[in-house]
Every structure is written in structure tokens, then in C-alpha cells.
N, C-alpha and C positions, 0 to 999 in steps of 0.2 A: 753312310756316315752322317754324323750328324751336321756337319758342317754346310751339308747340302740343303738344310734348312735353315733359310735365311731369316733373322730378325732383325729389323733395323727400324728405328723411329723416323717417322714421316710427317710432312703436313697433308692433310686431306679435307676437304669439305668447309674450310674456315676454320679448323681446330688445329693448333700447333703442335699438339701432342699427341700422336698415336704410334700404334705398332704395327708395321706390316709383316707379316709372316709369309713365306712363299718357298715353293719348292720347283723343279722343272716345268709342273704342271698346273698348280693354281695358284693363288694368292689371295689372302685375307688382312682388312685393315680392322684393327681394334681401336676403340677410342679411348683415350685416357683423360682427357678434359671434363669428359662427361659419360654416364654409363651404370652399371657395364653394359655394353653393346657392342655387336660386330658391324659393322657400317658398310663393309665392302668385301664381297666373295666373287670371284672370277676367275675362268681360265687366264692363266698370265698372261697379262698384257692386253686383256681383252676388258669388255663393257660389265659392269656390275650387274649380277643378276637381282640384287636388291633394290627397291627403292630408296632414292634419296630425294627427301620431301623439302624443296628449295627453301621454304619459308624458315624451317627448323635448323638447316644446317649450319653449323659454327657457333651456334647460340650456347650459352652455358649460364649457370647461376639464375637461369628464370624462376618466378614463383609457381608456376603451374607446370603440369606435365606437359612434354613436346613429342609429338610420334616420331619426327625426324626421319625414320626408314630403318633399316638394315635389321638387325636381329635383337630381341630383348629379352628379357626374364620378369614375367608378372607374376601374380598370384591369383588363383579362382577359388572361390566363386568370386564375380567380378564386383568391387566395392567401390564408391566414390571415393572414400578415404585410404583405405589400405591398398588398393591395386592403382590408385591414379596418384601415389604419392610421388613426387618430381625427382627424376634421377638424372639431375643437372647440374651436381658437383663431380670434381674430380675422383678418380678410383685409384686405389692402391694395385700395384702389380707386382708379380712374381714371373719370372722365366726359369724353366727347369730344362736342361738339355741332358740327354740320352742317346746311345749309339743308335743312329737312324731318326730319330723323333725329338721333337721340340714341344713343350707345353708351356702355354702362357696362361697365367690366372690373373683376372681381374676381380678386384671387390669393392664394393660400396656399402660402409657401415650402415647398420640400421638406423632410422631417424628416431628422434625422442618420441614421438607419438606411437608409431609402430613396433620401432625395434626389430624388424628382420632384415639381417643382412644377407644381401644377395652377391653369389659368385658366378661368373660363367669362365670354364676352363677350357681351352682350346688344344686340341692335340693334332699335330700334322706330322706326318712321314715324310722321309727323303724323296719319295717319287708317289704318283697316283694323284687322285683328286679326292680321296679319302680323308675326311675330317671328322674326330670325333668331340662332340660338345656336350660337356657335363655341367648342368646348372646344379647350384647348389642352394640351400634357404636354410641360415639359421637363426633361431631364435635368442636375440642377446637382449631378451628385456625381461619382465616378472610376469607376462601374463601370456597365456596358452593361446594358440591361433589354430582352428580347423582350416586348414587351405591344401591346396595343390598347386604344383609348380606348373607353370603356364608358359610355356615357351613358344615365342611367335615371330617367325619370318615373314618379313613385310616385302613382297616381292614387286620387281618393276611392272610398269603398266605394259598392257598389250599381250598378256599370254592366257593360258589356259592352265589350271590345275586339273591333275589327273587323280582319281581315288580308286583303288580296285575295290570290287562289291563281291561277297561272297556267292559262291556258285549256287545254281538252283538244283532242285531235286522234286522229283513226284510225291504227290500225297503219299505218305508211309503206309496208310491202310489200318483196319483197325486193329489188326494184331501186333502192330509194331509199339516199342517200349514206349514209354512216357516220356523220355529224353527228346524222341523222335517227333514229337509234337510241338516241341519248344521252338519259339521264333530265334531265327541266326542273326537277326539284324534289328537294333533298334537307332532311331535316328532322332535329333532334336531340331527343332525349327523355331528362329527368333520371330518376333511379331512383325517385323520388317521383311521377312521373307514371303514371296507370292508365288504359290505354283503356277506352271505357265511362264515364270520369269524365261527368258529367251536365253540367258547366261548359262542356264543349269541344264544338264543334259543326263537323263538317266539311261545308260545302255545297257546290254545284259550283262557286260562284264566290267565296266567302267563309270564310275560317277564322275561326270566333268562340270567346272566350272570356269566360266571366261570371264575376264576381266574386260570392263568396257568403260571407257571413259563418259559415255553419254547416260549411264544409269544410274540410280542411287544404289545406297547400301542393301546388302542382303546376306545372310548369315545361316548357315547350319551346320550340325554337327552330328557324329556316330559313335557307336560303340565298335571301334574300327580294329579287327582282330587280323587283318592283312598285315598291319605294322609298316605300313610305307605309303608315300605320297609322293607325287610329283608335280613339277611345274616347267611348262614347256614353253621357251620365249624365243623366237626369232632361230629357231634350230639348237638352241642348247638348253638341255635338260638338266635342272637341279632336281635331287632326290633326297628326302630324308626318311630315314628308318628309325622306330621307335617301338616301345614295347606295348602291349594290353596286358594286365594283370587280371586273369580271370577269376571273378568272384570279388575283386576290389570294388570300393567306393568310387565312383567319379563324378565330377560335377556337371552340371547342366544336363540333367536326366540320364547321366551313364555314359556322356563322352569324354574319349581320351583323343579324339580329333575334331578339331572345328576349321572352317572356312569361313572367311568373312572379306568380303570385296567392297568397293565403292569406284567412284570416278577415279581415284589415285592410284589405286594398288589393289594388291591381292595379297592376304595374310594366308599361311599354312601355318597352324595352330596346334601342338600338341599338349597333352596336360599327363600330370602323374596323377595316382590314387590320391584320394583325400585323405590326409592325415593331422591327427593331432600335434602339433608341434609346442611341445611345452617348453619352457625356459631352460637354455644350455642346448635343446637337441636340434638336431639338423635333418635335412631330408636331401634327396638327390633325384634328378631326371636325367637321361641321356638321349641324345640324339646321334645318328652318325650321318654325316652329309657326303654326296659325291655330285659330280657334273658330268654330264656326256653330250660331247660336241656332234654336230651334224646328224641330229636325230630328226626324221620326218615328223611332220605335224600330227597329232593324234586326232586325225579326223574320223577315224572308226575304230573299233575296239580290235578289228583284224591289224591294223597298222600298229596298235600299240602293242598286243601281242605276240606279232611276228617281228617286228624290228626293235623295240626298246630291249635292251638287256634287262634281266630278272623278273621284267613282267612275265605274269602267268594269265 
């Protein structure tokens, strides 16, 4: 029954106006004073898996963009004007109830300079931890934009990101088809990435990035065909699933997944294909989230493959 999905107004993090969605297993909090942003996601009654940046919590109406934490929608390629437009004003919201499900949609209008309207829609069922998060970008102006939707989850410090890698094979030999000689993984590295960084581990099956409060920023990205990534922190595993469209144009050297970390947090970032968004047009990008409790630490590839659900 839809009644088992609760939607209630709450105060949170210094903001008076927020919506809390919860079922028997998980809870989310969506800000209404600023956004669109999902500021809290957790097993019901437990600690937030997202970071909360103390200096930015509770703020509103600022002239510059604020990190705050939680989950947000940006636009890529990264641009100092378009990407960093402040999202510090109240958002409109809608609530839709259906049997066994509730959807909450929060929207901020496009500003006068960029005119890109952002919407995040959250769909939660009556049980389980699965949450469908649909991001929508609509051009409400008169100028076209060549953009990708960029969904960023700012994870709480102290954890480890885990990204599955494609399997290996032997050299195909001279009689193989042309396709057999093609690479099966492309990666992008930002200027502040350093090979040998102790936070980054390339295993046989998984790439791991550890958040470390003592180390500076680093970032990498990849064309990620396995379509899931996770973040383990103190026994709770956050997983997001997303798509990769073969043959599509992606920003940042072809990346549909990126991972950034610094001393305060770690970001799991997914991207849609690049598209020319003409006036009046819209594009969407969807992630599915889940939480798994009592998960062992991802110390080895074998632990991940054998003890984590869905991992291969």
C-alpha cells in the first residue's frame, strides 16, 4: 500500500523546509529551501551515507555555489558559469502517490543567464532499499546548450569506492576479427591525479578509491560498461546503477562515470551522453540506488565477488 511510504515535512541541517520519504527499510530527505538536492539517505533511523558539509548546511540565498553535501544535479562539461550557477533558492515540489509507491519531484527554474531548469524525481516503494532517481534538464531559454546531465553523490568521509573492471583475456591472435583487437576500457585522469596515489588500487576485478582526510584532491573517470559502482563505509554499502550507451558521445574523454575525492568526502559521479539541448527540449538521466547493511570491507577482490550481492 502507498500508505506504507511516508512523506512528511521535517527540519534538517538548519533548513526549516524539507521532505522526508521513508519506508520500513530506508529514509531520504530532500531539501526545499535550496536545491534540487537529496541531502540524506540512510537505513531507517541510521547514519547518513552522504556527506554533510558543516559550513554549508542550513544556508540559503548565497551569491555563490555551495557544496553542502548530499546528491545534486550538475551539467557537464564543467564550466565556471553554467556548471557553478548557485542552486541556493527554494524549489517547487510535487508529490505523486500510487499503489505501493510515492514519487517526489523537486524543480528549480532556469536562471536568466543559463535558462536550464533542473528537476530531480525520487521514487520509493513500500519496502526495500531501492530508490529510483531520475534527473531532468530542460532548456527554458532561447539558446541551445551542448551538455550532459551529471549526477553527483557526495559520500561521507571514511569509506572506499568500488568500481568493477572488465574481465581480461589473452591476445586474440592474428586470425581474430578486427573487433577483437579493440580496447575494452578507456580512462580519463585529471591533472591533479598521480599514479602511485595510495588511495587508488587497481585490482584484477575491481578499482578501489579510498577517501583519506589527510590527502588532497584527485579524480579519475572511465567509460564504465559494468553500470554499477559502490561506496562502502562502516559496514553499509551504497550502490548506484546507471547506464552506458554504446556509441554515444560522453564528456571528459568518453567517461560516463567519474570519482573525485579530497580530504572531506568522495563523489560517485555518473553522466548521460552529450546532447544538443535546443530551446524547449529536455533530457533525462536515471540512477537506481540501494543500501546493503553488514557488508564486509572490500579488502580483496575475492571478498567483493563472494560476499557482496550483485558483484561479479
